[in-house]
C-alpha positions as CSV (number, residue, x, y, z in Angstrom):
1,X,-10.9,-7.1,-6.8
2,X,-11.3,-10.2,-8.8
3,X,-8.9,-13.6,-8.4
4,X,-7.6,-12.8,-12.0
5,X,-6.6,-9.2,-10.7
6,X,-5.2,-10.4,-7.9
7,X,-3.2,-12.6,-9.3
8,X,-1.8,-10.3,-11.8
9,X,-1.0,-7.8,-9.2
10,X,1.3,-10.1,-7.6
11,X,2.8,-11.4,-10.8
12,X,4.0,-8.1,-11.5
13,X,6.2,-8.0,-8.4
14,X,7.3,-11.7,-8.7
15,X,8.3,-11.6,-12.2
16,X,10.3,-8.1,-11.9
17,X,12.1,-9.5,-8.3
18,X,9.8,-6.4,-7.1
19,X,9.9,-7.6,-3.3
20,X,12.5,-5.7,-0.9
21,X,12.2,-5.0,2.8
22,X,9.5,-2.5,3.8
23,X,10.8,0.8,4.6
24,X,10.5,1.8,8.1
25,X,8.8,4.6,9.8
26,X,10.8,7.6,11.1
27,X,9.9,9.9,13.8
28,X,10.2,13.8,14.3
29,X,14.0,13.5,14.8
30,X,14.5,11.2,11.7
31,X,15.5,8.5,13.3
32,X,13.9,4.8,12.5
33,X,10.8,3.9,15.2
34,X,12.6,0.8,16.3
35,X,11.8,-2.5,14.9
36,X,8.4,-1.5,13.5
37,X,7.7,-3.6,10.7
38,X,9.4,-7.1,9.2
39,X,7.3,-7.8,6.1
40,X,8.2,-7.1,2.2
41,X,7.0,-4.5,-0.1
42,X,6.8,-3.9,-3.9
43,X,5.7,-0.5,-5.4
44,X,3.5,-1.1,-8.5
45,X,4.7,1.2,-11.3
46,X,3.0,4.7,-11.0
47,X,1.3,5.2,-14.9
48,X,0.9,9.1,-13.9
49,X,4.8,9.0,-14.7
50,X,5.3,7.1,-17.8
51,X,1.6,7.4,-19.6
52,X,3.0,10.6,-21.2
53,X,5.8,8.7,-22.6
54,X,4.4,5.5,-24.0
55,X,5.4,6.3,-27.2
56,X,8.9,7.7,-26.8
57,X,9.8,4.7,-24.7
58,X,8.2,2.0,-27.3
59,X,10.5,4.1,-30.0
60,X,13.4,3.4,-28.0
61,X,12.9,0.1,-27.5
62,X,12.9,0.6,-23.7
63,X,9.7,-0.3,-23.1
64,X,8.8,-3.8,-22.3
65,X,6.0,-5.7,-23.3
66,X,5.6,-6.8,-19.1
67,X,6.2,-3.2,-18.2
68,X,3.7,-1.8,-20.1
69,X,1.3,-4.3,-19.3
70,X,1.7,-3.3,-15.3
71,X,1.3,0.6,-16.5
72,X,-1.8,-0.2,-18.3
73,X,-3.2,-2.6,-15.7
74,X,-2.2,0.0,-12.8
75,X,-3.8,2.8,-14.5
76,X,-7.1,0.9,-15.0
77,X,-7.2,-0.1,-10.9
78,X,-6.7,3.4,-10.0
79,X,-9.0,5.0,-12.1
80,X,-11.7,2.6,-10.6
81,X,-10.7,3.1,-6.7
82,X,-10.7,7.1,-7.7
83,X,-14.0,6.0,-9.0
84,X,-14.9,4.0,-5.7
85,X,-13.5,6.8,-3.1
86,X,-15.1,9.6,-5.3
87,X,-11.2,11.4,-5.0
88,X,-9.2,12.9,-7.7
89,X,-6.9,9.8,-9.4
90,X,-4.2,12.2,-9.2
91,X,-3.9,12.1,-5.5
92,X,-3.3,8.4,-5.3
93,X,0.0,7.4,-4.1
94,X,1.8,4.3,-6.4
95,X,0.0,1.1,-5.3
96,X,2.2,-0.6,-2.8
97,X,2.0,-4.5,-2.3
98,X,2.9,-5.8,1.4
99,X,3.7,-8.9,1.7
100,X,4.0,-11.1,5.5
101,X,4.7,-14.9,5.6
102,X,4.4,-16.9,9.0
103,X,5.8,-14.6,12.0
104,X,6.4,-10.9,10.0
105,X,4.5,-7.9,11.5
106,X,3.9,-4.3,11.5
107,X,3.6,-3.0,14.9
108,X,1.2,-0.1,15.7
109,X,1.4,2.6,13.8
110,X,-0.5,5.4,12.0
111,X,0.1,6.2,7.9
112,X,-0.5,10.0,8.3
113,X,3.2,11.7,8.5
114,X,2.2,14.6,11.0
115,X,1.5,11.9,13.3
116,X,5.2,11.5,13.5
117,X,6.1,15.0,13.2
118,X,7.1,14.5,9.3
119,X,5.5,17.0,6.4
120,X,5.9,13.8,3.7
121,X,3.0,10.8,3.5
122,X,0.2,13.5,4.6
123,X,-2.3,10.5,3.8
124,X,-5.8,11.5,4.7
125,X,-7.3,8.3,3.7
126,X,-6.2,4.6,3.4
127,X,-7.7,2.0,1.7
128,X,-6.3,-1.6,2.2
129,X,-7.0,-4.5,-0.3
130,X,-6.6,-8.0,0.8
131,X,-5.4,-10.0,-1.6
132,X,-5.4,-13.6,0.0
133,X,-7.4,-15.1,2.7
134,X,-6.6,-15.8,6.4
135,X,-8.8,-18.7,8.1
136,X,-9.6,-17.9,11.2
137,X,-8.2,-21.0,12.4
138,X,-4.5,-19.6,12.0
139,X,-5.3,-17.1,14.7
140,X,-3.4,-14.6,13.0
141,X,-2.8,-12.1,9.9
142,X,-5.5,-9.8,11.0
143,X,-5.7,-6.2,10.7
144,X,-6.0,-4.6,14.1
145,X,-7.2,-1.1,15.8
146,X,-5.8,-1.2,19.1
147,X,-8.1,1.9,20.6
148,X,-11.7,0.7,18.4
149,X,-10.8,-2.9,19.5
150,X,-11.5,-4.2,16.2
151,X,-9.6,-6.7,14.3
152,X,-10.4,-7.6,10.7
153,X,-9.4,-10.7,9.2
154,X,-8.5,-10.5,5.4
155,X,-10.6,-11.9,2.5
156,X,-9.1,-12.1,-0.9
157,X,-10.6,-9.3,-3.0
158,X,-12.0,-7.4,0.2
159,X,-10.8,-4.3,1.4
160,X,-11.7,-1.6,4.2
161,X,-11.3,2.3,4.3
162,X,-10.6,4.8,7.4
163,X,-9.9,8.1,7.5
164,X,-6.5,9.5,8.9
165,X,-8.1,12.7,10.1
166,X,-11.0,14.3,11.0
167,X,-13.2,17.0,9.2
168,X,-10.8,19.6,10.6
169,X,-7.6,17.9,9.7
170,X,-6.7,17.0,13.1
171,X,-4.9,13.2,13.3
172,X,-6.9,10.7,14.6
173,X,-5.4,8.6,17.0
174,X,-7.8,5.8,16.5
175,X,-6.7,5.2,12.9
176,X,-3.4,3.4,14.7
177,X,-3.6,0.3,13.6
178,X,-1.1,-2.9,13.5
179,X,-0.4,-6.0,11.1
180,X,-0.7,-9.2,13.2
181,X,1.4,-12.1,11.9
182,X,0.1,-15.2,10.6
183,X,1.2,-18.0,13.0
184,X,4.0,-20.1,12.0
185,X,2.3,-23.4,12.0
186,X,-0.6,-22.5,9.4
187,X,2.4,-21.7,6.9
188,X,-0.1,-19.2,5.1
189,X,1.3,-15.6,3.5
190,X,-0.7,-12.4,3.7
191,X,-1.0,-10.1,1.3
192,X,-2.6,-6.7,0.5
193,X,-2.3,-3.8,-1.4
194,X,-1.9,-0.3,0.1
195,X,-3.6,2.7,-1.4
196,X,-3.2,5.8,0.5
197,X,-4.8,9.1,-0.8
198,X,-2.6,12.4,-0.3
199,X,-3.8,15.5,0.5
200,X,-1.7,17.0,-2.6
201,X,-1.5,15.5,-6.2
202,X,1.3,12.9,-6.6
203,X,3.1,14.9,-9.1
204,X,3.3,18.3,-7.5
205,X,5.4,16.0,-4.7
206,X,7.0,13.4,-6.9
207,X,10.2,13.9,-5.8
208,X,9.5,12.9,-1.8
209,X,11.3,9.4,-0.8
210,X,7.8,7.7,0.0
211,X,6.7,8.6,-3.5
212,X,9.4,7.0,-5.8
213,X,8.7,3.9,-7.4
214,X,11.9,1.5,-7.6
């Protein structure tokens, strides 16, 4: 991603006050996994919902220039991602920005719902795009895969891709990862964007809570 594209994505969330406390993971019994994350999240508008209605929304006066720009930009970006990953664009969940201020974290977790015994968030592929750089001198801000002993230091515009399941659809425990908090002394803010590829087309499961854009 270019610097202009990164700034546009972040401005979408800043300008409409879209940042909220990140959702928590739920276990198979429906209880929240204890103290799993402290970041902020902002879903980007899902263009698949609104592209067929743009003319009607314009005529109704309910479509602002800013919202139309976000829909158009996110659709273009989703198409680029679909081509890059060679997946159906209809399987890309709503793009989600995440923000970590110093000390904020996301403890070890898995992106596929079956890891927790739930049927939502069936995500065989994760593509994590970094929207800011974290200097190595800070000592924090990594995306860390414990079983693989790999820690990736974010660099703005770059990303990492991994599989959450094997070729037979079995959960890969090696995909468990965590967001290491930026250190307080550096005062650096980490921005990233989650791109999750679902097993089923998103519009088929649009009523699932994890797919709603607020």
